[in-house]
C-alpha positions, 0 to 999 in steps of 0.5 A: 483486438479493437479498443472498444472490445477491449473496454467491454472485456476489461469493464467487467473487472473494476478495482480498488486501489491500495498502496504497496510500499517496498520501504515506507516513504516520508511520514504522512503524519502522526497523532500527538507526540513522538518518543523524543517529545518533539511535536508531530504533524497532524494526520493528513486529511482524507475523505471518508469513503462510504461502505464498500459497494459493488465490484470496484469498492475494494477494502484495502490497506497500506502495506509494506513490500512484497518481496520480489527482485523487481520491486526491491529497487523501488521505494514506493509504488501504487497497486490495485486491490490484487497487488498488481502495479499501476503505471503511467505513460509519458505519452498521456497527459495529466492536464488535462487527462488524456490517454494515448494508449489504445489498440495493441498498446492497451493490449500490452498495457490494459487500462484500469477501468472503474465505474466512477472515481468515488467508487475507488477506496484508496489507502495511502493515496490522497483521495483528492488525487483520484479521478477518471478519464473517458476513453475513446471507446466510452470506458472510464479509466482510472486517473492518479494526479490526472494520469491515466492508470494501466497495468502491465500484461507481463506482470504475472504476480502481485508486487511485480514491476516488470513494466518499470521504465519500459521504452523510457515512457512507462513508470510505476506510480508513486503515492503522489502520482509521480514516476517511481524511481530507484532508491537512492544509490541503488539501495533499498530504503529502510523500513522505519518504525516509530512510537506515537502517542494515539488517543486513549492508547497512548504510546504505540508502535506505528510504521513510518507513516503513522499507521498502527501496528498490531500483534496477534494472540495466536502468534508466539513471541518465543520463538517468533512465529506467525500463524496469520496467512491466506485470508488472514494475511489479506485482512491483516497484512504483515509488515515485510522487509524487502530483500537488502533492506534494514529495519530502523526502530530506535528504542523499539525491541525490533527483529524479524521472522521468516514467514512460511513463504520465505519473506521476512516479517518485522517483530516487536518484542518477538511478536510478528507485527501487522497492519489492519486493512480497516485502518484508512489513515494514520492514527486509525485504531480500528483493529484494536481488540478485534476478535479478542485477539488483535492488539496495538503494542508498545515498544517492548512488544506488550499489548496495549489496552488488552 
């Protein structure tokens, strides 16, 4: 298949970008003061995006890991809006951005094509790192920190990273645009929760990056059970625990519950907890009170502001 024909074929599918964190990475920021009373850094600055329009404006969310054997050893990696891992190629260049993968290479490693950098809705990735490069066939390819982005043809499901380390030249992206590496000593990084003071809501539970966590009134805490699946779980991604990972949550009534698909979800006070796809940066609380059933929660699992 020629590079030009491939570009036309792939150009029909434009994408947004999200971050899927197998175990949440370094704190991006928090509002106010943490539980211990120490000052927390201000939230990471991020450009506000216009309302999603067109095929490639995909509302997405920061989410914990999708449970797969392949991703269990990678601490954090970037995916497209469908949860497909994105990769960078050592034979490309970032300064200036240039792609050296075409023809048969681009069949095995399809480039991620977009209409423009401004059309990409990025969550968990600094918008300033999002860019584009024009390919030799005229198609516009997404770049992250200058590196052209690709999918891997053998990744058949969301969360798979079968391309990681292929040929010693292909690597999943970290949220900073660097090469994803295995967790230290082969261990899976922990899932970390914190309590942060966020606006009028006061002290609420967040993930390690400062993203607000929510509970759902249609779930149950005794026994713990989640009733948010399918489209619900796309809009409200459950906070998942990768195989072999621990949950670190000092002073928080934390636990886990097995979901219908066999994954483990974090609970607080018995309540399964979720992120909200409408929250774009740390300390956002756009999910608070949605539908009269979704609420931030405190360290014991009680509703906050409900």
